[in-house]
Each structure stands twice: as structure tokens, then as C-alpha cells.
C-alpha positions, 0 to 999 in steps of 0.5 A, a space after each residue: 538480508 540487505 547491505 548497509 549502503 541499501 539501508 542508508 539509501 533508503 533513509 536518504 531517498 525514502 524508498 529502496 527497490 530490491 529485485 529477487 526478494 521472492 522466489 518462483 514458487 512463491 510468486 506462482 502461489 500469489 498469482 494463482 490466487 489473484 487470477 482466481 479472484 479476477 475470474 470470480 470478478 467476472 460474475 459481479 457488477 459491484 464489490 463483493 465479499 466481506 472484511 472484519 468491519 463489514 465492507 466489501 473485500 474485493 473493489 471494482 474499478 468503474 470500468 469493470 465489465 465481464 468481458 473487461 474485468 478491472 479488480 483494483 483492490 483485494 482488502 486484507 488478503 492474508 485472511 483468505 490467501 495462505 500465500 499472502 499470509 506467507 509473504 507478509 509474515 514469513 518471507 524475506 520481504 518481512 525480514 527486510 522491512 524489519 531491517 529498515 525499521 530497525 529497533 526492538 521489533 516490527 509488527 504487521 499493520 495491514 495488507 492489500 492487493 492493488 491491481 491494474 489489469 490491462 487497459 483499466 482506469 485505476 490511478 492513484 493521486 499524490 498522497 502520503 501514507 502516514 495521514 491514513 495510519 498515523 501512529 505515535 512515531 513514523 517508523 512505518 514501511 510500506 512493502 510493495 511486492 511486485 507480483 507481475 513485472 512492473 514496467 515504466 509504462 503500466 502504471 508503476 508507482 512514481 515517488 518523490 525522492 527525499 519528500 519523506 523529510 518534508 512536511 506532512 501535507 494536509 489531506 483534508 479539503 473543504 471539511 473532507 478527507 480526500 486521501 490526496 494532497 492539494 493541487 498546489 503541493 503537486 504543482 510545487 513538489 511533485 514535478 520530478 517523480 521517479 518511477 519504481 519498476 522491476 521484474 516479478 518478485 522485486 519489492 519497493 520498500 517505501 517510508 510512510 511519509 513519502 509522496 507518491 502516486 501512480 497513473 492508469 495502466 494502458 498497456 497489455 501487461 497487468 500491474 499487480 502489487 501485494 502491498 504490506 504496511 509494517 510498523 515499529 513495535 513501539 508505534 502506538 496507532 492513533 485511530 482505527 486501522 483502515 483495513 482491519 484483519 485478524 493478523 493486525 499487531 502480529 510481530 514479524 521480527 523482534 520482541 515486545 518492549 512494552 514501551 511507546 515511542 514518540 516523535 513530533 508530528 502534527 496532523 488531522 486524523 483521517 476519516 475511514 472510507 465508507 466504501 471498500 477502499 480509499 479510491 472512492 475518497 480520491 475520486 470524491 465519491 465518498 460523501 456522506 448521504 444527504 
């Protein structure tokens, strides 16, 4: 468990990096599964596999080639990896997330692996998570486990400290859910980002309202994150889970209260991506058929 000063830092800044959350054996099991999927990706030219809603489980970046694998997303990996299920549900990561959320209990919402293999093009534009997963209250925490070492150079998460206390910015533009804030928001509010990095086994715990982004990995060092989203037990989801799984809603801490708690938020509900991931929305490629 973490100390009170760390909890206070999380609520002040909207994020907290904790080193040594997972041990060597847990990390080895996660890496073995992901390395196997990367090797499998060499035999594919487009996304493959299938999740509960029929979309591809494995999502490839546009620069993917057999000799240059660029597997950028694995959706709902807890369904196909016991190592991922253990890390998401029964690890110190889940315990710390529950400690940060507080209240009666904490639920698993969804999970994914976001990877930037060496010299790949994947980047993430400035956005907040809550507009993708709106709930009756915003006590949601995204836990980003560093499966590999993350450095300031290999495409780390960058955040704007304290931005979780600001407004919920629109992620809709010209009648389309783009999954990113407007350029004017970036220009005014995102000019002094802080990078979140650390050795493998570290976790960045991030508030759902925090502004964040990341750049491509232009190094030889892979940057792989296992990402799990946790919600307060009394947070009622508004809309469909963007990454459904059979583990959705499972309590990882606490108990059922039977209550729904609300906080005053106002936003337009998101569109679910038609492709394998939100990357196609941010790239402007998730348009309706003509």
C-alpha cells in the first residue's frame, strides 16, 4: 500500500508514479505473452482476433510490416492472458488503485495493452479519459503499468499536472467524436507537460480527467504499457464499454453498496470506434461509410 502523502499528491496533481509495484516474475509472464503476440503479428497485414463485440483484438499501426512489427494495441487481454488477469484483478496495482479511489469498493472497468515498438509511428493526441468512459461520478483511475522500461525518449505518457481539476473539454469536432481536444486547448493548456517514466514494474496512476498525450517511439527500446481502468463501485456507467470483456464490473476491492453516487459533470456521450481502437478516431479514419 502507499503512504498518505502519495494519496495527497495524486489528488493534487492528478497522477502518481509508483516504482516496484509488480515483481520480476509477474513482469516476465506479461512480457512472454506480449512477445508471443508480436511474433504472431508478423504474419498479419491487418488487425486480427475478435473481442466480445466482434472487433479485432489485435490492432496494427500503419507502418506495420513482417520485418518491422508495429502491434500498437491488444484489447481486453485479461480474457486471453492469465498474467494480465492476475495483474489487473489481484495485484498490488489493483490494491493501490482501490486505495486512491477510496469509498466502499472498486470495480474493474476495462484493460488493454498499448505498445510502441522500436521506431514505430504510434502517437496519442491530447485528451482526457472520462469522455470515453463517462460515469455518474468521476472517481475513475487509469493504471498504466510499465511492462518495459519507459524513458523520457521512448514515447512516455506526458501529462498536465492539476488539469483534472479543470473543465471536461469537448472531444467532438464537426459532428464527429475525434477522441482529442481542440488545437486551441492544446495551445493554451498543454505547453508545459510532464513526462511519466520509470523502470519496468512501475505504475502511473492517472485521474480520469487528466489531460495527457504521448509521442512516437524513435528509439531502439520498446515502450509497452498494460493499462487497466478502475471505477468506484458506486459509479454508474453512462453508455457502452469501449472495450467490453467478460471481466467487466468485477469487484477488485471492497463490497457492493447498492448505491449510485453522482457528481455534476456535463458532456456529450462518445461514439464507439468502428475499428479496433480509438487510434482510428484520433487519426480521422473512423468515418461512416459514404
